[in-house]
C-alpha positions in Angstrom: -30.3 -1.7 -22.8 -33.0 1.0 -23.3 -30.5 3.8 -22.7 -28.7 3.0 -25.9 -31.5 1.9 -28.3 -34.5 4.2 -27.7 -35.1 7.9 -28.3 -34.5 10.1 -25.3 -38.2 10.9 -24.8 -39.3 7.2 -25.0 -36.4 6.1 -22.8 -37.7 8.4 -20.0 -41.2 7.1 -20.2 -40.2 3.4 -20.2 -37.5 3.6 -17.6 -39.7 5.5 -15.2 -42.3 2.8 -15.4 -39.9 -0.1 -15.3 -37.9 1.3 -12.4 -41.1 1.9 -10.4 -42.2 -1.7 -10.8 -38.7 -3.1 -10.0 -38.2 -0.9 -7.0 -41.7 -1.7 -5.6 -40.6 -5.4 -5.6 -37.2 -4.9 -4.1 -36.2 -3.7 -0.6 -32.8 -3.3 0.8 -31.7 -6.3 2.9 -29.7 -4.4 5.5 -30.1 -7.3 8.0 -28.3 -9.7 5.6 -25.5 -7.1 5.2 -25.1 -6.8 8.9 -24.7 -10.6 9.3 -21.9 -10.6 6.8 -19.7 -7.6 7.7 -16.0 -8.1 7.8 -16.1 -8.1 11.6 -18.8 -10.7 11.8 -17.1 -13.0 9.3 -13.7 -12.8 11.0 -15.2 -13.7 14.3 -16.5 -17.0 12.8 -13.5 -17.8 10.7 -10.5 -16.3 12.4 -7.1 -16.0 10.7 -6.9 -16.3 6.9 -3.2 -16.6 6.5 0.0 -17.4 8.4 2.4 -14.5 9.2 5.7 -16.2 10.2 8.0 -14.5 12.7 11.3 -16.0 11.5 14.0 -16.4 14.1 17.3 -14.7 13.3 19.8 -16.7 11.3 17.6 -19.9 11.4 15.1 -21.8 9.4 12.7 -21.7 12.4 9.7 -19.4 13.1 6.7 -19.0 15.3 3.2 -17.7 14.5 -0.2 -17.1 15.9 -3.4 -18.4 14.4 -7.0 -17.6 15.3 -9.7 -20.2 14.7 -13.3 -20.7 15.8 -11.7 -22.9 18.6 -9.4 -20.1 19.8 -6.0 -18.5 19.4 -2.9 -20.7 19.3 0.9 -20.1 19.2 2.9 -22.4 17.1 6.6 -23.2 16.6 7.9 -24.5 13.3 11.2 -26.1 12.4 11.2 -25.9 8.6 14.2 -28.1 8.1 12.6 -30.9 10.1 9.2 -30.2 8.7 7.8 -30.1 12.3 5.1 -28.0 13.8 4.1 -27.9 17.4 2.3 -25.8 20.0 4.8 -23.3 21.4 3.5 -23.7 24.9 0.7 -25.2 27.0 -2.0 -22.6 27.0 -4.0 -24.2 29.8 -0.9 -24.1 32.0 -0.3 -20.5 31.0 -3.9 -19.4 31.8 -3.7 -21.1 35.2 -0.5 -19.4 36.2 -1.8 -16.0 35.0 -5.0 -16.6 37.0 -3.0 -17.2 40.2 -0.9 -14.0 39.7 -3.9 -11.7 38.9 -6.5 -13.4 41.0 -8.9 -13.5 38.1 -9.8 -16.0 35.4 -8.1 -16.1 32.0 -9.5 -17.8 28.9 -6.9 -20.2 27.5 -8.5 -19.9 24.1 -8.1 -16.2 23.9 -4.9 -15.2 25.8 -4.1 -11.5 25.2 -0.3 -11.6 25.3 1.1 -8.3 24.0 4.6 -7.6 22.6 5.3 -11.3 22.3 9.0 -12.1 21.7 10.6 -15.5 21.5 14.3 -16.3 22.2 14.9 -19.8 20.8 18.5 -20.0 22.2 17.4 -19.6 25.8 14.0 -21.3 25.3 12.4 -18.1 26.7 9.7 -15.8 25.5 8.5 -12.5 26.9 5.2 -10.5 26.8 3.1 -8.3 28.9 -0.4 -8.4 30.3 -2.1 -5.4 31.9 1.2 -3.4 31.8 3.1 -6.2 33.7 6.1 -7.8 32.0 6.5 -11.6 32.0 9.1 -14.1 31.0 8.0 -17.7 30.3 10.6 -20.5 30.4 9.7 -23.4 28.2 11.9 -25.6 30.4 9.5 -26.4 33.2 6.7 -24.2 31.8 7.6 -21.6 34.4 6.0 -18.1 34.3 8.1 -15.3 35.9 6.5 -12.0 36.8 8.6 -8.9 36.0 8.4 -5.2 36.5 5.6 -2.9 35.5 5.7 -1.7 31.9 7.1 1.9 31.7 5.6 4.3 29.2 9.0 5.1 27.8 10.3 1.5 28.1 10.9 1.2 24.3 13.0 4.3 24.2 12.5 4.8 20.5 14.9 7.7 20.5 17.8 5.3 20.7 19.3 4.1 17.4 21.7 1.3 18.4 24.5 0.2 16.1 24.2 -3.5 15.1 27.0 -4.4 17.6 25.4 -2.2 20.3 28.6 -0.2 20.6 27.0 3.2 19.8 23.7 5.0 20.3 22.7 7.8 18.0 19.8 10.1 18.7 18.4 13.5 17.6 17.8 16.6 19.6 16.8 20.1 18.4 17.0 18.6 14.9 20.7 17.6 15.2 22.5 14.3 15.7 24.2 13.2 18.9 26.3 10.2 19.8 26.6 8.4 23.2 28.1 5.3 24.8 25.3 2.7 25.6 27.4 1.2 28.4 27.5 4.6 30.2 24.1 6.3 30.2 25.7 9.3 32.0 28.5 9.7 29.4 29.1 12.8 27.4 26.7 13.4 24.5 28.8 14.2 21.5 27.0 16.5 19.1 27.7 15.4 15.5 25.9 18.2 13.6 25.0 21.8 14.1 23.1 22.6 10.9 19.9 20.8 11.6 16.7 23.0 11.8 13.0 22.7 11.3 12.2 21.4 7.8 15.8 20.4 7.2 16.2 18.0 10.2 18.1 14.9 11.2 15.1 13.7 13.2 11.9 12.0 11.9 9.5 14.6 13.3 11.1 17.6 11.6 8.0 19.7 12.1 8.4 19.7 15.9 10.0 22.8 17.2 8.8 23.0 20.8 10.6 20.0 22.4 14.2 19.5 23.6 13.6 15.8 24.2 15.7 13.2 22.7 14.1 12.1 19.4 14.3 9.2 16.9 17.0 10.0 14.4 16.6 9.7 10.6 19.6 7.3 10.2 20.4 3.8 9.0 23.4 1.9 10.3 25.7 -0.2 8.1 25.8 -3.9 9.2 29.5 -3.6 10.3 28.6 -0.8 12.7 31.5 1.3 11.4 29.3 4.0 9.8 25.7 5.2 9.4 24.0 7.3 6.8 21.1 9.7 6.7 18.9 11.0 3.9 17.8 14.5 4.7 15.3 16.5 2.8 15.4 20.2 2.6 11.8 21.4 2.8 12.6 25.0 4.0 11.4 26.6 0.7 8.5 24.3 0.2 5.1 25.9 0.8 3.1 25.0 3.8 -0.3 23.2 4.0 -2.6 23.0 7.0 -5.5 21.0 8.5 -7.4 21.8 11.6 -8.2 19.3 14.4 -11.6 20.6 15.5 -12.0 17.9 18.2 -9.4 19.4 20.4 -10.6 21.5 23.4 -9.4 24.5 21.4 -9.3 23.7 17.7 -5.7 23.2 16.7 -3.8 24.0 13.5 -1.5 21.3 12.1 1.2 22.6 9.7 3.2 20.5 7.3 5.2 21.0 4.1 3.7 19.8 0.8 5.1 20.0 -2.7 2.4 20.2 -5.5 2.8 19.4 -9.2 4.6 22.1 -11.2 5.7 24.1 -8.2 9.2 25.7 -8.3 10.2 24.9 -4.7 10.2 21.1 -4.0 12.0 18.8 -1.6 15.8 18.7 -2.1 17.5 15.4 -1.1 20.9 15.2 0.6 22.8 12.1 1.8 25.4 12.2 4.5 27.6 9.4 5.9 28.9 9.5 9.4 31.9 7.7 11.1 31.1 7.4 14.8 34.7 6.6 15.7 36.1 9.8 14.3 32.8 11.8 14.7 33.3 13.0 11.1 30.9 12.9 8.2 30.9 13.4 4.4 28.2 14.8 2.1 27.9 12.6 -1.0 28.5 14.4 -4.2 25.2 13.5 -5.9 24.2 16.8 -7.7 23.2 16.5 -11.4 19.7 17.3 -12.3 17.4 20.2 -11.3 15.0 19.0 -8.6 16.3 15.4 -8.7 15.4 12.7 -6.2 17.7 10.3 -4.5 16.4 6.8 -3.7 12.6 6.4 -3.7 9.7 8.7 -4.0 9.6 12.1 -2.3 8.1 10.6 0.8 10.2 7.4 1.5 13.7 6.1 2.0 13.6 3.4 -0.7 16.1 3.1 -3.6 19.2 3.4 -1.4 21.1 0.1 -0.9 23.9 -1.0 1.4 25.9 -4.1 1.9 27.5 -5.6 5.0 30.5 -3.4 4.6 30.3 0.3 5.0 32.8 1.2 2.2 30.1 2.1 -0.4 26.5 3.2 -0.6 24.4 2.5 -3.7 21.7 5.0 -4.8 19.1 5.4 -7.5 19.2 9.0 -8.8 16.1 10.1 -10.8 15.4 13.3 -12.6 12.1 15.2 -11.9 10.3 13.6 -14.8 11.3 10.1 -13.4 12.2 9.0 -16.9 16.0 9.2 -16.4 17.8 7.1 -13.8 21.4 6.7 -12.7 22.6 3.8 -10.6 25.3 5.3 -8.3 28.2 3.8 -6.3 29.2 6.3 -3.6 32.4 6.2 -1.7 31.4 6.7 2.0 34.9 8.0 3.0 35.5 10.6 0.2 31.9 11.3 -0.8 32.8 10.7 -4.5 30.1 9.2 -6.6 30.5 6.9 -9.7 27.7 6.2 -12.2 27.6 2.4 -12.7 25.0 2.6 -15.5 22.1 4.8 -16.6 18.8 4.1 -18.2 16.0 6.1 -19.8 12.4 4.8 -19.8 9.6 6.9 -21.1 7.2 8.1 -20.0 8.5 7.1 -16.6 10.1 4.3 -14.6 7.8 1.8 -12.8 8.3 2.9 -9.3 6.9 -0.2 -7.8 9.5 -2.8 -8.9 12.6 -0.9 -10.1 15.4 -2.1 -7.9 19.1 -3.0 -7.5 20.7 -6.1 -5.9 24.5 -5.9 -5.0 26.2 -9.3 -5.2 29.3 -10.0 -3.1 30.1 -6.4 -2.2 29.9 -5.1 -5.7 31.4 -8.0 -7.8 28.1 -8.0 -9.8 24.7 -6.3 -9.8 21.2 -7.5 -10.6 18.9 -4.9 -12.1 15.2 -4.8 -12.9 14.2 -3.1 -16.1 11.2 -2.7 -18.5 13.4 -1.9 -21.5 11.6 -4.6 -23.6 8.1 -3.5 -22.4 8.1 -6.3 -19.7 9.8 -6.1 -16.3 12.8 -8.5 -16.4 16.1 -9.1 -14.6 19.6 -8.2 -15.9 23.1 -8.9 -14.7 25.9 -6.3 -14.7 29.6 -6.7 -13.8 31.5 -4.7 -11.2 32.1 -1.8 -13.6 28.5 -1.5 -14.6 28.8 -3.4 -17.9 25.9 -5.6 -19.0 26.9 -9.3 -18.8 23.6 -11.0 -19.6 19.9 -11.0 -19.5 18.7 -13.3 -16.7 15.0 -13.6 -17.5 13.0 -13.1 -20.6 9.5 -13.4 -21.9 6.1 -11.7 -22.0 5.6 -11.6 -18.2 6.6 -9.3 -15.4 9.2 -10.1 -12.7 8.1 -8.8 -9.3 9.8 -8.9 -5.9 13.0 -10.8 -5.3 12.4 -13.2 -2.5 16.0 -14.3 -2.0 19.4 -14.3 -3.7 21.6 -17.3 -3.0 25.1 -16.1 -3.9 26.7 -19.4 -3.1 24.5 -21.2 -5.7 24.3 -18.1 -8.0 20.5 -18.4 -7.8 17.7 -15.9 -7.6 14.3 -16.7 -6.1 11.6 -14.2 -7.2 7.9 -13.9 -7.8 6.5 -13.1 -11.3 3.1 -12.5 -12.9 1.5 -13.6 -16.2 4.0 -16.4 -17.2 1.8 -19.5 -16.8 -0.5 -20.3 -19.7 -4.2 -20.4 -19.0 -3.7 -19.0 -15.5 -5.0 -15.6 -14.2 -2.3 -13.1 -15.2 -2.4 -11.4 -11.8 -1.5 -14.5 -9.8 1.9 -14.3 -8.2 4.1 -17.4 -8.6 7.6 -18.2 -7.2 10.4 -19.0 -9.5 14.2 -19.6 -9.3 16.9 -19.0 -12.0 20.7 -19.0 -12.2 22.5 -15.7 -12.6 23.4 -16.7 -16.2 19.7 -17.3 -17.0 19.9 -21.1 -16.9 17.9 -23.6 -14.8 14.7 -21.5 -14.8 12.2 -23.3 -12.5 8.6 -22.8 -11.5 8.3 -23.6 -7.8 4.6 -23.1 -7.0 2.5 -25.3 -9.3 -0.9 -24.7 -7.7 -3.3 -22.6 -9.7 -3.6 -19.8 -7.2 -2.0 -16.6 -6.0 1.1 -17.3 -3.9 2.3 -14.9 -1.1 5.8 -15.8 -0.1 7.9 -15.2 3.1 11.5 -16.3 3.1 13.6 -17.6 6.0 16.7 -15.6 7.0 18.9 -18.4 5.6 16.8 -18.5 2.4 16.4 -22.3 2.5 12.7 -22.3 3.1 9.6 -20.3 2.2 6.2 -19.9 3.9 3.6 -19.9 1.1 0.1 -18.6 1.6 -1.7 -19.6 -1.6 -5.4 -18.9 -2.4 -7.9 -17.6 -4.9 -11.0 -15.5 -4.3 -12.9 -18.9 -4.5 -10.1 -20.9 -2.7 -9.7 -20.1 1.0 -6.0 -19.8 2.0 -3.8 -22.9 2.3 -0.5 -22.2 4.2 2.5 -24.4 3.7 6.3 -24.5 4.0 8.3 -25.2 0.9 12.0 -25.9 0.4 14.2 -24.4 -2.3 12.9 -26.8 -4.9 9.3 -25.9 -4.3 8.5 -29.1 -2.5 6.0 -28.8 0.3 7.7 -30.0 3.5 4.8 -29.3 5.9 1.3 -28.0 5.8 0.6 -25.3 8.4 -3.1 -24.2 8.1 -6.2 -24.2 5.9 -9.0 -21.7 6.3 -12.2 -23.4 7.5 -15.2 -21.7 5.9 -17.8 -24.2 7.1 -19.2 -21.8 9.8 -19.8 -19.1 7.2 -21.0 -21.6 4.5 -23.6 -22.9 7.0 -24.9 -19.3 7.1 -25.2 -19.0 3.4 -21.8 -17.5 2.4 -20.8 -18.0 -1.2 -17.5 -17.2 -2.9 -17.4 -14.4 -5.5 -16.8 -15.1 -9.2 -13.9 -14.1 -11.4 -14.7 -12.7 -14.8 -12.9 -11.3 -17.9 -14.1 -8.7 -20.3 -12.6 -6.5 -23.0 -11.3 -3.0 -22.6 -12.9 -0.2 -24.7 -10.4 -0.9 -27.4 -12.1 -4.3 -28.0 -8.8 -6.2 -27.6 -7.2 -5.8 -24.2 -8.3 -8.3 -21.5 -9.7 -6.7 -18.4 -10.1 -8.9 -15.2 -12.5 -8.5 -12.4 -14.5 -10.0 -9.6 -18.3 -10.2 -9.1 -20.2 -10.4 -5.8 -23.8 -11.4 -5.6 -26.3 -11.3 -2.7 -26.2 -14.6 -0.8 -30.0 -14.8 -1.3 -29.5 -14.3 -5.0 -32.5 -15.1 -7.2 -31.7 -15.5 -10.9 -35.2 -14.6 -11.9 -34.9 -11.1 -10.5 -32.9 -8.2 -11.8 -30.4 -6.3 -9.6 -28.8 -2.9 -9.9 -25.0 -3.1 -10.6 -22.5 -1.2 -8.5 -18.9 -0.8 -9.6 -16.1 -0.5 -7.0 -13.3 1.4 -8.7 -9.6 2.4 -8.2 -7.9 3.5 -11.4 -4.3 2.6 -10.5 -1.6 3.1 -11.7 0.0 1.2 -8.8 -2.8 -1.4 -8.2 -6.3 -2.3 -9.2 -9.4 -2.6 -7.0 -10.3 -6.3 -7.1 -8.8 -9.0 -4.8 -6.5 -11.6 -6.3 -6.4 -14.0 -3.4 -8.9 -14.9 -0.6 -9.8 -12.2 1.9 -12.4 -11.4 4.5 -10.9 -8.0 5.2 -10.7 -4.5 3.8 -12.3 -3.5 0.5 -12.6 -7.1 -0.7 -15.0 -7.9 2.2 -16.8 -4.5 2.0 -17.8 -5.2 -1.6 -19.2 -8.5 -0.5 -21.2 -6.9 2.3 -22.6 -4.2 0.0 -23.8 -6.9 -2.3 -26.0 -8.3 0.5 -28.0 -5.1 0.5 -29.4 -6.1 -2.8 -26.9 -5.4 -5.6 -24.5 -7.1 -8.0 -21.2 -5.5 -7.0 -18.2 -5.7 -9.3 -14.6 -4.6 -9.3 -12.4 -4.6 -12.4 -9.2 -3.2 -13.7 -8.6 -0.8 -16.6 -5.8 0.1 -18.9 -3.4 2.2 -17.1 -4.0 0.3 -13.9 -1.8 -2.5 -12.5 2.0 -2.4 -12.9 2.1 -6.3 -13.0 0.9 -6.2 -16.6 3.0 -4.9 -19.5 4.6 -1.5 -19.6 2.1 -0.5 -22.3 -0.8 -1.5 -20.1 0.6 0.3 -17.0 1.5 3.5 -18.8 -1.7 3.9 -20.8 -3.1 6.7 -18.6 0.0 8.9 -18.8 -1.1 12.5 -19.6 -4.8 11.8 -19.1 -5.1 11.2 -15.4 -8.8 12.1 -15.1 -10.3 10.3 -18.1 -8.2 7.3 -18.9 -10.0 4.6 -16.9 -13.6 5.6 -17.5 -14.4 4.1 -20.9 -13.0 0.7 -19.9 -15.3 0.6 -16.8 -18.4 1.6 -18.7 -17.7 -0.9 -21.5 -17.0 -3.6 -19.0 -20.3 -3.1 -17.2 -22.2 -3.1 -20.6 -20.6 -6.5 -21.4 -21.5 -8.0 -18.1 -25.1 -6.8 -18.5 -25.2 -8.4 -22.0 -24.1 -11.7 -20.5 -26.3 -11.8 -17.4 -30.1 -11.1 -17.5 -30.1 -10.5 -13.8 -28.1 -7.2 -14.2 -30.3 -4.1 -14.6 -28.1 -1.8 -16.6 -30.6 1.0 -16.2 -29.5 1.3 -12.5 -25.8 1.7 -12.2 -23.8 2.9 -9.2 -20.1 3.5 -8.8 -17.9 4.2 -5.7 -14.3 4.4 -4.6 -11.9 5.9 -2.2 -8.9 8.2 -2.8 -8.1 7.7 -6.5 -11.3 5.7 -6.7 -13.2 8.7 -5.2 -11.7 10.8 -8.0 -12.6 8.2 -10.6 -16.2 7.5 -9.4 -17.1 11.2 -9.6 -15.4 11.6 -13.0 -17.4 8.7 -14.3 -20.7 10.1 -13.1 -19.9 13.5 -14.6 -18.4 12.2 -17.9 -21.2 9.6 -18.6 -24.2 11.2 -16.9 -26.6 9.2 -19.0 -25.0 5.9 -17.9 -24.0 6.1 -14.2 -26.9 7.0 -11.8 -25.2 7.2 -8.4 -21.7 7.8 -7.1 -20.2 7.7 -3.7 -16.8 9.3 -3.6 -14.7 9.3 -0.5 -11.4 11.1 0.1 -11.2 11.8 -3.6 -8.2 13.7 -5.2 -10.6 15.6 -7.4 -8.0 18.2 -8.2 -4.6 16.6 -8.6 -3.0 20.0 -9.1 -3.1 20.2 -5.3 -2.2 16.6 -4.6 1.4 15.6 -4.0 4.1 16.2 -6.6 5.1 12.6 -6.9 1.6 11.3 -7.9 0.7 14.1 -10.4 4.1 14.6 -12.0 5.1 10.9 -12.4 1.8 9.5 -13.5 0.2 12.5 -15.4 3.5 14.0 -16.7 5.6 17.1 -16.1 7.3 19.2 -18.8 10.7 20.8 -18.2 10.6 24.4 -19.5 14.0 26.0 -20.2 14.2 29.8 -20.7 17.0 32.3 -20.9 16.8 35.5 -19.1 19.1 38.5 -18.8 20.6 39.2 -15.4 23.6 41.3 -14.1 26.7 39.6 -12.8 28.8 40.8 -9.9 30.5 43.5 -12.1 27.2 44.9 -13.3 27.5 43.4 -16.7 24.4 42.0 -18.4 24.6 38.2 -19.0 22.2 35.5 -20.1 21.2 32.9 -17.5 19.2 29.7 -18.1 16.1 29.3 -16.0 14.5 25.8 -15.6 10.9 25.5 -14.5 8.4 22.7 -14.6 4.8 22.6 -15.8 2.4 19.9 -14.7 -1.3 20.8 -15.1 -3.9 18.0 -14.4 -7.5 18.0 -15.5 -10.0 18.3 -12.6 -13.4 17.0 -11.7 -14.6 20.6 -11.0 -14.3 21.3 -14.7 -17.1 18.7 -15.3 -19.5 20.0 -12.5 -22.1 21.2 -15.0 -22.7 17.7 -16.3 -24.1 16.3 -13.0 -27.5 14.6 -13.5 -27.4 11.7 -11.0 -26.9 11.5 -7.3 -23.5 12.2 -5.8 -22.3 11.7 -2.2 -18.9 13.3 -1.4 -17.2 12.3 1.9 -13.8 13.5 3.2 -12.0 13.5 6.5 -11.2 17.0 7.8 -7.7 16.0 9.0 -6.7 14.3 5.7 -3.0 15.4 5.2 -2.6 13.1 2.2 -5.4 14.1 -0.1 -6.3 17.5 1.4 -10.0 18.2 2.1 -9.6 21.1 -0.4 -9.9 18.5 -3.2 -13.6 17.9 -2.2 -14.3 21.5 -1.1 -13.3 22.8 -4.5 -15.5 20.3 -6.3 -18.4 21.2 -4.0 -17.8 24.9 -4.8 -18.0 24.1 -8.6 -21.2 22.1 -8.1 -22.8 24.9 -6.1 -21.9 27.5 -8.8 -23.4 25.2 -11.4 -26.6 24.9 -9.4 -26.3 21.2 -8.9 -27.9 19.2 -6.1 -25.5 16.8 -4.3 -24.8 15.4 -0.9 -21.7 15.8 1.2 -20.3 14.8 4.6 -17.1 15.8 6.4 -15.9 13.2 8.9 -14.4 14.9 12.0 -10.9 14.2 13.0 -10.3 11.6 10.2 -7.2 11.3 8.1 -7.1 9.7 4.6 -8.3 6.4 6.1 -11.5 6.7 8.1 -10.3 4.4 10.9 -13.0 3.9 13.6 -15.5 5.8 11.4 -15.3 3.3 8.6 -18.3 1.2 9.8 -20.4 4.4 9.9 -19.3 5.4 6.4 -20.0 1.8 5.1 -23.5 1.9 6.3 -24.1 5.4 5.0 -23.1 4.1 1.6 -25.4 1.1 1.9 -28.3 3.5 2.5 -27.3 5.9 -0.2 -27.3 3.2 -2.9 -30.5 1.7 -1.5 -32.3 5.0 -1.7 -31.2 5.9 -5.2 -30.9 2.5 -6.9 -33.6 0.5 -5.1 -35.9 3.4 -4.2 -35.9 2.2 -0.6 -36.2 5.4 1.4 -36.5 4.8 5.2 -36.8 7.5 7.8 -35.6 7.7 11.4 -32.9 5.1 10.8 -29.9 4.8 13.1 -27.0 2.6 12.1 -26.3 -0.6 13.9 -22.6 0.0 14.5 -20.3 -2.7 16.1 -19.4 -1.6 19.6 -15.7 -2.5 19.3 -15.2 -0.1 16.4 -16.4 3.1 18.2 
C-alpha cells in the first residue's frame, strides 16, 4: 500500500524499482487467453441453459440443446414429466442427403426457422433456402418450395382471428381483407408524415412500399391501438456510414436532457369494422410520457376485451405517475390511482396487472423503500398489501385468477443467501399462503407455460453450472432436463470464479462482486488488478448465474493474460436492492460510483497478498466507459490504466430518458408578458426544464495514467461526439492518450468485438505488466470476421 503510506517522493523511487522487478518476472500469457475465449469454451461445452418454446395453450414445449456430442431437439410434456427426442436425427440426415446429393452431419443439423405444430405432428424448417415439412407419423420429409425473400411479409399485421390485415404506407395506416389479396385497400389515416408516423421506420421518406405498422391488436380482434410519437420539432442527429461506396449520412431524431422540444406521445384506438378511430384524452403534464420510456412501448396494458386500455402516464421528472383507464370507444380517460415517488420511479419493475377485465388491479410500488405488490379494487381503491418485507419483488411470472394466486420472482428475501439471487414465490391476492418455490441456493431463471401450471427453471451460480428442470405450481421438480457438463473445460484447467463481498465507502453498505484469476494462478506471485465496471442504475457488471458468454466470459479471458480481474457493484447500481441503494446516484451521475469501486479494490488488496495494488486497471463499455475514464481522472494517483469503450462521457448529449431520469431534471416556471388576439398585454406561464450533467471533459487536466478511448463511428445510441469531445479536452490540456474509432460499428461492436478484446489485452499487458511486443497481429477467430 505504498501509495497511501509513504511520501510522494519516496513512493516514486520505491514503486519504480518494485514495478521493474515485478514486470521483469511477468509476461502476458496471450496463448492461455486464446485457449479460453468465449468462442472456444462454447465449442467444448455447448448450451448453458434451456430456452423452452412453449406450444400455445398447452403445458408442452420443445427446445434445442448443444452438447459436445452434438445438437439435439427435444419434446417435453410437463404434465406427464416426460422428455424425448423430437425426431430421429440420423433418419433426418439421411433423407436430406438424398434430396441434396451431399452428406449431412446428424450431430449438427442446421435447420433454420424451425416451427412445430403439435396438433398435426408436423414441423417445418428450411435448409439452403428450401422449405421442408417433416411428418412425425412415419418420419417423412416433404420438400417444399424455394424460400422467397419476402416470404415473411412483415408488413402484414394480422388480427388475432385473421379477419383483417393492417399495414402502413407513406406513413399512414391501411386496412385490407386477407381472404382477397386484390381487395380494396382502405386508407384509415391521412395525417401521417415523417417523424409523426404510423409505421415503424418513420424516418423513411423515399419508399411507397407497404411497411410494418406501429399497431397492437386487442385479443378479441375488434380494435387495435397505436402509440405515435410526434418527433417533428425534435432536433436531428447524424452519423456517417463511411464504408458505403459513397459515404452516407444517416439522420435521426434525438431528444437530449433539458431540451425544450422532446417527443410527444399520442394514443389512438381504431375500429376496423367501422374504419373509425378515437384519440385518447390523455393530456395533463408538460412533456409527459405515456407508457414506458421514450424509446419503447411498455407501460400500456390491454385485456382480452377491447373496451378499455390501461396506461401509465408519467410527468417529465418521472416522479409522478397516474394509472389510467381509457374508454376505447369515447376516448375518455379515468385516473384509477396516482402515486408520487421521489426522486423517480423504478422504471425496471413498475407495472400493472388487470384482473378479470378490471375487477381488481395488482400494482408494484416502492412506497416503503422496497418494491412490493399491492391490490386495488375496480375503482382504484387500495384493498390490501399483498407482499411485505425488506426485499424486492421482481417480475410476475404468472397470475392464476381462478386460484387468486400470483407467481413472481423476488430478490434478497432468503437469509444467508446472495441478495441478487432470483427466487420464485407464490402468494394469494390477500397476502396469505406465501410460499417459496425454489429452495436451491442459486439464481433461478423462470419460463412459464401458457397455462401457467408448470415452469422451466434454469438455476445456477457463477460456481455452479446450470441445472435445468421443470417444476409444477408447488415448486416440485417433475423432470430434470439438462445439466451443463464442464468436464472438457476442467480437463484443460478451467476454474470457476469466486464471489466476494466488501463494504461501500460508507463503511456499512454491502457491495457484492466476482473475482477471476488466471487458471495458472500462483499464490506466491503478485498480479495487477483490473476492475470491470458498469455504474448502473439498471444493472451491475458482475454475473449472478453461470455464463460462458458476454462480459462474464470476457472478464475470465482477460484474467488469463496475467491479471486478477474483478467486477463489483456500487451504491446507485442495481434496482433489485432497496430504493435507497438504487437511487443513491441521483444528481451525481459522474461521481457517485467511484469511491465505492476504489474502496472495494483497497479492501481486496488488504485481504489477498497476491494483489498488487500499485498496478490498477479499470475498463467498461457505455456507462462503464464513462465510469472507467471518470475513475482514472478523479483518482489519478490510484488507477493507472483505463480502457473506455462507447462511453457516454458527456451525458448532456445522451438521450433525455437516461440523463433526466437518473441524474435529475428541474421544472422551471416563468411568467412572461405577451399580447393576446386583441393586442392586450397579458401574462403567460412558460415551463422549461433544466438538466445539466457533469462531464468527463471537465476532468481532462487530471490525466496521469494511460487511457484508451474506443468508439464506433455509427453509434446512434451513445453518439461518437461523447468520445470526440473528451478527446478535444484532453488535447487542449496537453495530455497523451490513445484512441481508436471502429468503422461501421454501432453501440455494440458486433464482429469487431474479438478485435477490441485483444486490443484491450495488449493495452493492459503493456501498461500493467510492462510487456511491450512489436509487430503483433491478433489471432482472430475466422467465424467472427
